[in-house]
Structures are given as C-alpha cells and as structure tokens.
N, C-alpha and C positions, 0 to 999 in steps of 0.2 A: 474541564476534564475531571473524571472521577477518580476514585481510588480502588485499587484492587482488593479483592476479598482477603482479609488478614490471614485467614486459615490457609488459603491457597499460597500466599507469599511465605508463610512460616514453613510449609511443606517444601517449598523451593529452596529454602536457605540450606547451606552446607554447614553442618556443625562445626564450630571452631574455625569458621572460614576466615582467611586473611585476604587482603587485596593482592591477589597473585594471578598470573595468566590462568584463564579457565580452559584454554584450548588443550585438548588431549584428555581432559577429565571426563568428557561426555561423548556420546555418539554424535555424529554429524547429522542432526535431525532437521536442519533448516535447509531450504532450497537455495538455488542461485549458486553459481560457480564463480562470479566475478569477485575479484579481490577488492577491498575498500581502498579507495584513493585516500591519500593523506588529508585532503580538505574534509572529507566525510568523517574520517577517523577524528580529526580535530573537532568537527561539529558534535560528534557523540560525547567527547570529553567535555565540551562546553555545556551540552544538555545536562550531563550528570552534575556538573558544577552548579548549574542554574537551579537544580532541584535538591541541592545540598547533599548529594550522594546518599540519599535516603531510600530505603526499601519501602517506607510508608508511601512514597510517590512513584512506585514502580510503574503503574499504569500510565501516568502522564509522562513519565520518562520514555516508555516504550512507544507511545503515540508520537511523541516528538522525534524520536530516532526514526520511526517509520517515515515521517513527513520529510526528514532530512535525506532519506535514501531515494535515489533517482527512480527506482522502480516500485516505490511505495510498499515496501515490506521490511521486515526485521530479519535480516540475513544472518548467517551463522557467525561471521566476524563481528557484526554489530552486537549480537547476542552475547558472544563470548566476552566482548569488552565490558558490556554492562554487568554480566555475571560476576566478572573478575573484580569490578569496582565495588559492587554491593555485597560481595561475599556470598554469592548464590551459584547454583549450578546451571549450566547451559540447559540441562533437561528441565530444571525448574522454570527457567525463562520460556522454554518451548511450551510448557504447560499452560502458563499464563497467556501466551500469544494465541495458542489454539483454542482457549476457553472463551476469549472475548472476540466477538464478531468483527470489531472494528480493527482488529490487528491481523496481520497476514504473515505466515512464515515463508511464503513462496512469493516470487515476483508477481505483482498485482497491476501492472500497467502504469506507464507514466501519465496517461490520460484516462479519464473516467467518463463513460456515458451512462447515465442513470435515467431510466424511463419509469414514470409514474404508473402504478398499477391500481390506483383507486378506481372506484365504479365510474365517476364522471369521465375520467381520462379514458378508460377502457371503452365506453360507449362513444367517445369522440374520436376514436381512431388509435388508441394507445397500443393495441395489439398489432396493428399494421405498422407502427413505428418500431416495435420489437423486431418484426420480420425484416424490415428494411435495414436496421442496424446490424442484425445477425448476419444477413446476406452479405453486406458490404464488408464486414470485418472478418467473415468466415469463421464465426464462432457462435456457440450457444449462450444464453444468458449465464452469468457468473463465470464466464471464461475469458481469457486474455488472448488478444490477437497472436498469431504465430511469431510476429516480431517483437512481441512484448510491449508494444506501444500503447495499446488501448484495452481497457477492461469494460465489458458490457454488463450492466447490473440493472435490477429492477428495485424500487422501493414502494412501501405501501401507500404512501401519500406525501405530497410536498405541502399540502395545506393551501393549495392554489386552485381549488376546484372551479372557480368562476372562469379561469383562463385555460381550461383544458383543451387539448392534452399538453401535459408538460413534460419537458425533458431538461435534465441538469447535465451540463457538460463542464468538467473541471470547476465545480462549485458554483457555476452561474445557471440560473433557471431560465429557460427559454419557453415562452408561452404560445399556445395555439399553433403548435408545430405541425406542419404538414409533412407527409412522407418525403416530398421533393426538397423541402427546407432541411429536413434531418439528413437526407442524403448528401446535401452539400456540406453541412457541418462535419459530418463524419468523414467525407472526402478530404477536408482540410486537416483533420486530425491525422489521417493516413499519410498525407503529404508531409506534415510536420514530422511524423515518425520517420519517414524516409530521409528527410534532411538531417534529423538527429543522428540516425545510423551512419549517414555519410560523414558527418563531423567526427563521430566517435572512431570510425574506420581511419580517417585521416590523422587523428590524434595518436592512434595506435601505431600507424606507419612512421610518424614522426619520432614517437617514443623509441621504436626499435633501431632508429638511426642516430639517436643521441649518444 
C-alpha cells in the first residue's frame, strides 16, 4: 500500500483539530444510507490503531477501511470516524477518496467481476465476455448491479496473455474463459447475493423484535 500525496493530506487537515466527532462539521458527501454496525466500527478503530493514528498512512488506512466495509467503499460514518481520529475534515477525506481510483465513496459491490481488455484477450473473445456479464447483471461496465451485490469492471491487462481470455472474480483469475463458463460464474455470484440479502433481511426482522 502506498502513501497519499502529502500536499493533499495537508489540505485535508483541520487547523488546530482535536480528536472529536467530525459528524456535523462537513456536508454529507459520501454515499450509502446504511448505519455502520458495531463490529465494523470496532474494525475501523482497530485499523486506526494498527496504523498508529497517523495521517502519514491515510491511504493505507482508507484502503483497509474500505476492505472492512461489506460493500467495498468508504461510507460517511467510516469517513467521519477516520476524520475525527486523525484531526481531519470529512471533506478532506472525501477529496482523498475521490482522487485515488482504488478508493470508492459509493457502494461498490460485495463481489467484483473484472474482465481483461488487453489485445490478446480482446481477440480471444474478451468483448463477448463483457457483453455476457453486462447482460446477466443488468449493468454497464463500471456499474454495480441493482442489488448492490456485484460490480462489473475492466482492467488493461492481468499479465496472463498466454491464457486469454482472462477474468478475475473476487481476486481469483480464471483462464480461457468461455461465455458459457462466465455465465455460470456470474450466476453463482447472483445467487450468493440473493442469499446474502435473505440473511440480512432475516437479521433485520430479528433485530426489530429484540
């Protein structure tokens, strides 16, 4: 993990800031309406502790926070928690999150389908794979499925040209993928998303009756 641009971090600092709640000091710039659960809040606190509560490591902190969030983004409550701990503004955190392409201020899907766009993959059927995934998920490239479960993306190259076309799903690269094979892989993600929604709905119903 790299470090953020020092000038960008300095602009994000709040002069004379103390570690106090940042909520209310900045506009609600981040997407997502879901309130953080206590375990996620505790995870964010643990991440801040692990990186020594240091603004010098803000990029690594935000990447870890994003990874800890179920929908793979830095939400407003997580941003406010980080800002308060580091003596920064939520607006400053938003500037950093929107500057670096690997960080996301909006829900970015619990699962990720990445299709290689290199020349070998393209000529071996990569474009057809994009069409299959987009049709099955009901989205365009760089969009998230309506249920928030799956994000469809493209990448310039995986460096696996000899086994084109390549697709990465949740960090695992699949080689020589046919349209039928990709359809099956995406269908499993869609089914997993439906199961996750069912579990979340059940937990919400139980919570209302506790």
